[in-house]
Predicted model as a PDB file, atoms N, CA, C, CB and O in Angstrom, pLDDT in the B-factor column:
MODEL        1                                                                  
ATOM      1  N   UNK A   1      -1.221  -5.195  -3.587  1.00 96.00           N  
ATOM      2  CA  UNK A   1      -0.329  -5.089  -4.707  1.00 96.00           C  
ATOM      3  C   UNK A   1       0.981  -4.519  -4.188  1.00 96.00           C  
ATOM      4  CB  UNK A   1      -0.935  -4.212  -5.839  1.00 96.00           C  
ATOM      5  O   UNK A   1       0.986  -3.532  -3.451  1.00 96.00           O  
ATOM      6  N   UNK A   2       2.065  -5.125  -4.562  1.00 97.00           N  
ATOM      7  CA  UNK A   2       3.400  -4.599  -4.268  1.00 97.00           C  
ATOM      8  C   UNK A   2       4.002  -4.083  -5.565  1.00 97.00           C  
ATOM      9  CB  UNK A   2       4.319  -5.691  -3.618  1.00 97.00           C  
ATOM     10  O   UNK A   2       3.853  -4.706  -6.615  1.00 97.00           O  
ATOM     11  N   UNK A   3       4.681  -2.944  -5.492  1.00 97.00           N  
ATOM     12  CA  UNK A   3       5.376  -2.413  -6.673  1.00 97.00           C  
ATOM     13  C   UNK A   3       6.570  -1.591  -6.227  1.00 97.00           C  
ATOM     14  CB  UNK A   3       4.422  -1.555  -7.548  1.00 97.00           C  
ATOM     15  O   UNK A   3       6.668  -1.190  -5.067  1.00 97.00           O  
ATOM     16  N   UNK A   4       7.473  -1.346  -7.162  1.00 96.00           N  
ATOM     17  CA  UNK A   4       8.672  -0.557  -6.904  1.00 96.00           C  
ATOM     18  C   UNK A   4       8.646   0.651  -7.834  1.00 96.00           C  
ATOM     19  CB  UNK A   4       9.975  -1.406  -7.112  1.00 96.00           C  
ATOM     20  O   UNK A   4       8.435   0.519  -9.039  1.00 96.00           O  
ATOM     21  N   UNK A   5       8.864   1.832  -7.252  1.00 96.00           N  
ATOM     22  CA  UNK A   5       8.934   3.069  -8.025  1.00 96.00           C  
ATOM     23  C   UNK A   5      10.142   3.852  -7.547  1.00 96.00           C  
ATOM     24  CB  UNK A   5       7.622   3.912  -7.884  1.00 96.00           C  
ATOM     25  O   UNK A   5      10.292   4.116  -6.354  1.00 96.00           O  
ATOM     26  N   UNK A   6      10.997   4.218  -8.480  1.00 94.00           N  
ATOM     27  CA  UNK A   6      12.215   4.975  -8.181  1.00 94.00           C  
ATOM     28  C   UNK A   6      13.026   4.323  -7.073  1.00 94.00           C  
ATOM     29  CB  UNK A   6      11.866   6.402  -7.790  1.00 94.00           C  
ATOM     30  O   UNK A   6      13.596   5.007  -6.223  1.00 94.00           O  
ATOM     31  N   UNK A   7      13.074   2.979  -7.088  1.00 94.00           N  
ATOM     32  CA  UNK A   7      13.905   2.243  -6.156  1.00 94.00           C  
ATOM     33  C   UNK A   7      13.298   2.001  -4.784  1.00 94.00           C  
ATOM     34  CB  UNK A   7      15.163   2.951  -5.991  1.00 94.00           C  
ATOM     35  O   UNK A   7      13.946   1.396  -3.930  1.00 94.00           O  
ATOM     36  N   UNK A   8      12.075   2.455  -4.548  1.00 96.00           N  
ATOM     37  CA  UNK A   8      11.416   2.261  -3.258  1.00 96.00           C  
ATOM     38  C   UNK A   8      10.238   1.315  -3.437  1.00 96.00           C  
ATOM     39  CB  UNK A   8      10.947   3.616  -2.660  1.00 96.00           C  
ATOM     40  O   UNK A   8       9.450   1.459  -4.371  1.00 96.00           O  
ATOM     41  N   UNK A   9      10.124   0.349  -2.536  1.00 96.00           N  
ATOM     42  CA  UNK A   9       9.015  -0.603  -2.570  1.00 96.00           C  
ATOM     43  C   UNK A   9       7.769   0.014  -1.930  1.00 96.00           C  
ATOM     44  CB  UNK A   9       9.401  -1.916  -1.847  1.00 96.00           C  
ATOM     45  O   UNK A   9       7.859   0.693  -0.908  1.00 96.00           O  
ATOM     46  N   UNK A  10       6.609  -0.230  -2.541  1.00 97.00           N  
ATOM     47  CA  UNK A  10       5.326   0.226  -2.036  1.00 97.00           C  
ATOM     48  C   UNK A  10       4.375  -0.960  -1.946  1.00 97.00           C  
ATOM     49  CB  UNK A  10       4.737   1.338  -2.938  1.00 97.00           C  
ATOM     50  O   UNK A  10       4.487  -1.925  -2.702  1.00 97.00           O  
ATOM     51  N   UNK A  11       3.440  -0.870  -1.007  1.00 97.00           N  
ATOM     52  CA  UNK A  11       2.423  -1.898  -0.841  1.00 97.00           C  
ATOM     53  C   UNK A  11       1.069  -1.209  -0.741  1.00 97.00           C  
ATOM     54  CB  UNK A  11       2.705  -2.784   0.419  1.00 97.00           C  
ATOM     55  O   UNK A  11       0.843  -0.396   0.156  1.00 97.00           O  
ATOM     56  N   UNK A  12       0.164  -1.541  -1.673  1.00 98.00           N  
ATOM     57  CA  UNK A  12      -1.178  -0.962  -1.686  1.00 98.00           C  
ATOM     58  C   UNK A  12      -2.180  -2.082  -1.511  1.00 98.00           C  
ATOM     59  CB  UNK A  12      -1.449  -0.173  -3.000  1.00 98.00           C  
ATOM     60  O   UNK A  12      -2.020  -3.161  -2.083  1.00 98.00           O  
ATOM     61  N   UNK A  13      -3.220  -1.831  -0.718  1.00 98.00           N  
ATOM     62  CA  UNK A  13      -4.264  -2.820  -0.550  1.00 98.00           C  
ATOM     63  C   UNK A  13      -5.586  -2.182  -0.201  1.00 98.00           C  
ATOM     64  CB  UNK A  13      -3.878  -3.810   0.505  1.00 98.00           C  
ATOM     65  O   UNK A  13      -5.660  -0.999   0.131  1.00 98.00           O  
ATOM     66  N   UNK A  14      -6.636  -2.995  -0.282  1.00 98.00           N  
ATOM     67  CA  UNK A  14      -7.957  -2.500   0.048  1.00 98.00           C  
ATOM     68  C   UNK A  14      -8.878  -3.660   0.387  1.00 98.00           C  
ATOM     69  CB  UNK A  14      -8.529  -1.676  -1.105  1.00 98.00           C  
ATOM     70  O   UNK A  14      -8.616  -4.804   0.017  1.00 98.00           O  
ATOM     71  N   UNK A  15      -9.959  -3.353   1.095  1.00 98.00           N  
ATOM     72  CA  UNK A  15     -11.015  -4.325   1.365  1.00 98.00           C  
ATOM     73  C   UNK A  15     -12.335  -3.728   0.893  1.00 98.00           C  
ATOM     74  CB  UNK A  15     -11.074  -4.701   2.888  1.00 98.00           C  
ATOM     75  O   UNK A  15     -12.559  -2.522   0.995  1.00 98.00           O  
ATOM     76  N   UNK A  16     -13.202  -4.592   0.377  1.00 98.00           N  
ATOM     77  CA  UNK A  16     -14.502  -4.173  -0.148  1.00 98.00           C  
ATOM     78  C   UNK A  16     -15.580  -5.128   0.345  1.00 98.00           C  
ATOM     79  CB  UNK A  16     -14.486  -4.121  -1.700  1.00 98.00           C  
ATOM     80  O   UNK A  16     -15.297  -6.262   0.730  1.00 98.00           O  
ATOM     81  N   UNK A  17     -16.820  -4.649   0.326  1.00 97.00           N  
ATOM     82  CA  UNK A  17     -17.957  -5.540   0.492  1.00 97.00           C  
ATOM     83  C   UNK A  17     -18.742  -5.495  -0.823  1.00 97.00           C  
ATOM     84  CB  UNK A  17     -18.856  -5.125   1.735  1.00 97.00           C  
ATOM     85  O   UNK A  17     -18.199  -5.055  -1.836  1.00 97.00           O  
ATOM     86  N   UNK A  18     -19.970  -5.924  -0.834  1.00 97.00           N  
ATOM     87  CA  UNK A  18     -20.746  -5.952  -2.080  1.00 97.00           C  
ATOM     88  C   UNK A  18     -21.121  -4.569  -2.606  1.00 97.00           C  
ATOM     89  CB  UNK A  18     -21.996  -6.749  -1.871  1.00 97.00           C  
ATOM     90  O   UNK A  18     -21.546  -4.434  -3.754  1.00 97.00           O  
ATOM     91  N   UNK A  19     -20.964  -3.550  -1.774  1.00 97.00           N  
ATOM     92  CA  UNK A  19     -21.428  -2.231  -2.175  1.00 97.00           C  
ATOM     93  C   UNK A  19     -20.366  -1.141  -2.205  1.00 97.00           C  
ATOM     94  CB  UNK A  19     -22.498  -1.814  -1.275  1.00 97.00           C  
ATOM     95  O   UNK A  19     -20.514  -0.158  -2.931  1.00 97.00           O  
ATOM     96  N   UNK A  20     -19.297  -1.299  -1.429  1.00 98.00           N  
ATOM     97  CA  UNK A  20     -18.371  -0.166  -1.316  1.00 98.00           C  
ATOM     98  C   UNK A  20     -16.982  -0.611  -0.891  1.00 98.00           C  
ATOM     99  CB  UNK A  20     -18.907   0.857  -0.324  1.00 98.00           C  
ATOM    100  O   UNK A  20     -16.756  -1.757  -0.501  1.00 98.00           O  
ATOM    101  N   UNK A  21     -16.067   0.333  -0.982  1.00 97.00           N  
ATOM    102  CA  UNK A  21     -14.713   0.138  -0.466  1.00 97.00           C  
ATOM    103  C   UNK A  21     -14.759   0.415   1.032  1.00 97.00           C  
ATOM    104  CB  UNK A  21     -13.666   1.073  -1.197  1.00 97.00           C  
ATOM    105  O   UNK A  21     -15.197   1.484   1.456  1.00 97.00           O  
ATOM    106  N   UNK A  22     -14.309  -0.541   1.827  1.00 98.00           N  
ATOM    107  CA  UNK A  22     -14.323  -0.408   3.281  1.00 98.00           C  
ATOM    108  C   UNK A  22     -13.098   0.365   3.764  1.00 98.00           C  
ATOM    109  CB  UNK A  22     -14.376  -1.792   3.947  1.00 98.00           C  
ATOM    110  O   UNK A  22     -13.211   1.296   4.562  1.00 98.00           O  
ATOM    111  N   UNK A  23     -11.930  -0.032   3.271  1.00 97.00           N  
ATOM    112  CA  UNK A  23     -10.689   0.638   3.658  1.00 97.00           C  
ATOM    113  C   UNK A  23      -9.658   0.444   2.562  1.00 97.00           C  
ATOM    114  CB  UNK A  23     -10.157   0.099   5.013  1.00 97.00           C  
ATOM    115  O   UNK A  23      -9.768  -0.462   1.735  1.00 97.00           O  
ATOM    116  N   UNK A  24      -8.664   1.301   2.569  1.00 98.00           N  
ATOM    117  CA  UNK A  24      -7.522   1.149   1.669  1.00 98.00           C  
ATOM    118  C   UNK A  24      -6.282   1.663   2.373  1.00 98.00           C  
ATOM    119  CB  UNK A  24      -7.752   1.904   0.326  1.00 98.00           C  
ATOM    120  O   UNK A  24      -6.374   2.474   3.294  1.00 98.00           O  
ATOM    121  N   UNK A  25      -5.124   1.194   1.941  1.00 98.00           N  
ATOM    122  CA  UNK A  25      -3.884   1.582   2.584  1.00 98.00           C  
ATOM    123  C   UNK A  25      -2.753   1.608   1.570  1.00 98.00           C  
ATOM    124  CB  UNK A  25      -3.552   0.632   3.735  1.00 98.00           C  
ATOM    125  O   UNK A  25      -2.797   0.952   0.529  1.00 98.00           O  
ATOM    126  N   UNK A  26      -1.743   2.388   1.913  1.00 98.00           N  
ATOM    127  CA  UNK A  26      -0.530   2.477   1.108  1.00 98.00           C  
ATOM    128  C   UNK A  26       0.644   2.606   2.063  1.00 98.00           C  
ATOM    129  CB  UNK A  26      -0.585   3.683   0.105  1.00 98.00           C  
ATOM    130  O   UNK A  26       0.683   3.513   2.895  1.00 98.00           O  
ATOM    131  N   UNK A  27       1.585   1.707   1.942  1.00 98.00           N  
ATOM    132  CA  UNK A  27       2.815   1.745   2.725  1.00 98.00           C  
ATOM    133  C   UNK A  27       3.986   1.880   1.776  1.00 98.00           C  
ATOM    134  CB  UNK A  27       2.963   0.478   3.613  1.00 98.00           C  
ATOM    135  O   UNK A  27       3.940   1.385   0.649  1.00 98.00           O  
ATOM    136  N   UNK A  28       5.031   2.544   2.224  1.00 97.00           N  
ATOM    137  CA  UNK A  28       6.300   2.538   1.496  1.00 97.00           C  
ATOM    138  C   UNK A  28       7.356   1.963   2.428  1.00 97.00           C  
ATOM    139  CB  UNK A  28       6.697   3.983   0.999  1.00 97.00           C  
ATOM    140  O   UNK A  28       7.172   1.922   3.645  1.00 97.00           O  
ATOM    141  N   UNK A  29       8.446   1.528   1.851  1.00 96.00           N  
ATOM    142  CA  UNK A  29       9.511   0.892   2.612  1.00 96.00           C  
ATOM    143  C   UNK A  29      10.855   1.545   2.318  1.00 96.00           C  
ATOM    144  CB  UNK A  29       9.570  -0.601   2.299  1.00 96.00           C  
ATOM    145  O   UNK A  29      11.759   0.890   1.799  1.00 96.00           O  
ATOM    146  N   UNK A  30      10.997   2.833   2.646  1.00 92.00           N  
ATOM    147  CA  UNK A  30      12.294   3.478   2.431  1.00 92.00           C  
ATOM    148  C   UNK A  30      13.317   2.900   3.409  1.00 92.00           C  
ATOM    149  CB  UNK A  30      12.183   5.024   2.599  1.00 92.00           C  
ATOM    150  O   UNK A  30      13.037   2.751   4.599  1.00 92.00           O  
ATOM    151  N   UNK A  31      14.455   2.592   2.916  1.00 88.00           N  
ATOM    152  CA  UNK A  31      15.541   2.041   3.748  1.00 88.00           C  
ATOM    153  C   UNK A  31      15.097   0.789   4.498  1.00 88.00           C  
ATOM    154  CB  UNK A  31      16.032   3.096   4.752  1.00 88.00           C  
ATOM    155  O   UNK A  31      15.616   0.494   5.575  1.00 88.00           O  
ATOM    156  N   UNK A  32      14.129   0.042   3.929  1.00 85.00           N  
ATOM    157  CA  UNK A  32      13.701  -1.227   4.506  1.00 85.00           C  
ATOM    158  C   UNK A  32      12.719  -1.130   5.657  1.00 85.00           C  
ATOM    159  CB  UNK A  32      14.871  -1.956   4.961  1.00 85.00           C  
ATOM    160  O   UNK A  32      12.305  -2.154   6.201  1.00 85.00           O  
ATOM    161  N   UNK A  33      12.336   0.088   6.042  1.00 92.00           N  
ATOM    162  CA  UNK A  33      11.389   0.267   7.156  1.00 92.00           C  
ATOM    163  C   UNK A  33      10.029   0.698   6.634  1.00 92.00           C  
ATOM    164  CB  UNK A  33      11.921   1.306   8.168  1.00 92.00           C  
ATOM    165  O   UNK A  33       9.938   1.588   5.788  1.00 92.00           O  
ATOM    166  N   UNK A  34       8.967   0.067   7.139  1.00 95.00           N  
ATOM    167  CA  UNK A  34       7.622   0.372   6.665  1.00 95.00           C  
ATOM    168  C   UNK A  34       7.130   1.717   7.191  1.00 95.00           C  
ATOM    169  CB  UNK A  34       6.658  -0.730   7.077  1.00 95.00           C  
ATOM    170  O   UNK A  34       7.268   2.027   8.374  1.00 95.00           O  
ATOM    171  N   UNK A  35       6.549   2.513   6.281  1.00 96.00           N  
ATOM    172  CA  UNK A  35       5.979   3.808   6.645  1.00 96.00           C  
ATOM    173  C   UNK A  35       4.605   3.931   5.981  1.00 96.00           C  
ATOM    174  CB  UNK A  35       6.925   4.988   6.215  1.00 96.00           C  
ATOM    175  O   UNK A  35       4.474   3.697   4.780  1.00 96.00           O  
ATOM    176  N   UNK A  36       3.584   4.297   6.758  1.00 96.00           N  
ATOM    177  CA  UNK A  36       2.241   4.467   6.225  1.00 96.00           C  
ATOM    178  C   UNK A  36       2.127   5.835   5.545  1.00 96.00           C  
ATOM    179  CB  UNK A  36       1.183   4.322   7.350  1.00 96.00           C  
ATOM    180  O   UNK A  36       2.554   6.852   6.091  1.00 96.00           O  
ATOM    181  N   UNK A  37       1.547   5.837   4.355  1.00 94.00           N  
ATOM    182  CA  UNK A  37       1.331   7.096   3.629  1.00 94.00           C  
ATOM    183  C   UNK A  37      -0.139   7.457   3.643  1.00 94.00           C  
ATOM    184  CB  UNK A  37       1.840   6.992   2.175  1.00 94.00           C  
ATOM    185  O   UNK A  37      -0.528   8.483   3.084  1.00 94.00           O  
TER     186      UNK A  37                                                      
ENDMDL                                                                          
END                                                                             
């Protein structure tokens, strides 16, 4: 999912199997550069 909050773009994602969440991530793009949160 991509969204914008207070003028900054964010990207959230996740992977799952049949039983659980395997991983999740959140990146922001301040000044156009990707940063992991």
